[in-house]
DRENDRENLUM-845205 format. One record per residue (C-alpha): x, y, z. Coordinates in steps of 0.1 Angstrom, whole numbers, plus 5000, padded with zeros to 4 digits. Layout:
<nodes>
XYZ ...
</nodes>
This chain:
<nodes>
730326496047 727426726037 728426876004 726727165986 727627215949 726727535932 726227535894 724227765871 722927485849 722027125856 720226845838 716826705848 715326355846 717126055832 717826195798 720726415811 721026695786 724226875794 724927235784 728727205788 731627085808 730827275840 727527105842 728926765833 731626795860 729026895887 726726605877 729426335878 731026465910 727626465927 726726125914 729925955927 730226145959 726526065968 727525705972 729325796005 728126146013 725026366016 725126585984 722926875974 723127075942 721927435939 721227545903 719227795883 715627695875 715127645837 711827615819 710427265823 712527175853 711127105888 712027315918 713327005937 714426675923 716226365935 718526165912 721325915917 721225965955 721526345956 719126635956 718826925932 717327255943 716527485914 716327855924 715228185909 713028275880 712328025853 714428085821 715827925791 719427815788 721628045768 725327995760 726228365765 726828585795 723628785787 720428765807 721928995833 718729055852 717828685854 721328605866 721228875893 718028725906 719528375905 722528495925 720328665952 717928375954 720628115955 722528295983 719328336004 718327965999 721827836004 722027996038 719127766049 720827446039 722827226062 726327176047 729927116058 731527246027 730527435995 731827415960 731227675933 731627585896 732027915876 732428285881 728828345892 728728035914 732128125930 730428445943 727428255955 729527995973 731628255990 728728446004 727028136017 730328016033 730828346051 727328336065 727527966076 731227976085 732027676065 734827616040 734427716003 736027565973 736327745939 736427505909 738027685879 737527575843 739527875831 740728225840 739628505817 741028815834 741529095809 739928875782 736228885790 735329155766 737429005738 735828665743 732228755750 731729125740 730229405761 728529165787 732029055795 732329355818 730129165843 732328855841 735529065845 734129235876 732928915893 736028725885 738228995900 735929015931 735928645936 739728615934 740128905958 737928735985 739928415986 738728055990 739827766013 740927575982 741027605945 740527325920 741827395885 740627185856 744127185840 747727285845 747127575821 744427705843 746427645875 749327845861 746928145856 745528095891 748928075910 749228455915 745728475930 745328145949 747128175983 745627855996 745727495983 745627475946 744927135930 744727025894 741826785889 740626745852 737226645838 736626295827 734326035812 732325745825 733425435805 730025265811 728325525790 730525435760 730125055762 727125055739 727724965703 726525175674 726925125636 729025375618 727425605593 727725495557 729125835548 732425955563 731226195591 732926475610 731326555644 731726865665 730226915700 730527285710 728627595720 728027805690 729928115700 732628305683 735728195702 734827825694 735927925659 733427695641 733727895609 737127735604 735527395607 732927485581 735527615556 737627305562 734627075556 733727265524 737227195511 737126835523 733826785504 735526875471 737726565476 735326345494 731826445481 730126185503 731426335535 729126485561 729426725590 727326715623 727527015646 725926965680 725327265702 723427595705 724327965707 724228305691 726428205661 723927945649 722328165622 725728295610 727127945607 724127815588 724328105564 728028035559 727227675550 724627785526 726928035509 729427755504 726727525489 727127255516 723927315536 722626975526 725726805540 725926995573 723526905601 722927125631 721526955662 720927065698 719126965730 720126605727 719826345754 722926185767 722225855750 721626035717 724826225719 726925915727 725325725699 726326005674 729825995687 730025625681 728425645647 730725925634 734325895622 736326195632 735926465659 736826825656 737127115680 738827425664 738527655695 740627965700 739827955737 739127645758 739027555794 739427175789 737427055760 735626755776 734026665743 737426565729 737826315757 734326185752 734926145715 738225965723 736325725745 734125645715 737325565695 737225875674 740426035662 740326415664 741526725645 741727005670 743327345674 746827345686 746227585715 748027505748 745127345766 744527105738 748227005739 747926945776 744726745776 745626535746 749226485758 750626655727 748226505702 747826145713 744926005693 744626275667 746126585652 746526945665 746727215638 746727595635 743127715643 743427985617 744127745588 741027565575 743127395548 745227225575 742127085591 740826955558 744126785550 744126595583 740426495579 741326355545 744326155558 742326005586 739325915563 741425765535 744225585553 742725295572 746025205590 746525565602 742825585613 743125265634 746325375650 744825705660 741625545671 743425305694 745525595708 742325795715 740825515735 744025485756 744025865761 740425865774 741425595800 743425865818 740226065826 737825875847 735026045867 735225795895 738925865901 738326235897 735526225923 737826055947 740526325943 737826595948 736626415979 740226415992 740426795988 737126846007 738126616035 741526786040 739827126042 737327016067 739926846089 
</nodes>
């Protein structure tokens, strides 16, 4: 098969700096499918990235004006130019099937598929109908419009990242709807890394409001009164960075909270392996791939008890799920994990077993099966 994958953001070189789960999914699907098929990826061109690049057997074409990655739905003009340029360029590529990875890429994929008369697949990390403005503010109007437009046009198949997302999609997806989650590559987590001397909480997340990182910082401040040697690492970027840093400063814990971003893949995995507990207190989540990555590193987690977290973690296997609006509940679970070695080891073992259910190689095979069925 000749497969064309559309994603807004995509890593460059061997360092593999991912911006989020959509990008990670596209990369690993491309990597594994390229072992048997001809795979091309169409992505926005970011500063410092080449217009064309080959890696792991597939080709990336970066389209549109150069820009920086930003974890918001802003940069409307840049995104409009990317959409137009991607559609025009995609029409010139030879492909048997096309797969779009988010609300912008769904639109691009559909337009190319209509022009080339080839099947189009919409991969859905989540459905935000009637919630775009709540989740992202004024710019959410664009997302709301595009998502409604995409769903009205219809696709040859839909791939939902979770059962939660599939349930939202059912009323709009008339054609084949499959649930195929995100995953991890066990080889990445084979490396050994010494644990930090200080008990360390790690969070990998975009720094945006609905990720609810203020709850984590309040929780850590409370934990630090009981475990003064504890540390917090927050990895990610976004518009809430300044606000979160100011909050840490106001709570007198700035020296114990480290903000990092733009890490290579190996740096990120090393930090997972060196830390002790993972946390993702999101109010809204499509899947939460960082939780599974942390689990593969043997980290117990303390996450929000929203439906998607219950589904992905199989009701808390390998960690704890608590009310995202109660920082004290997070702090109490952190303390239990960090002070009770037997509990920690039990949850760590469970976490590794949980991650074994999410393998990119298997996920790529399931995705390949969807593509093959449509083409036949």
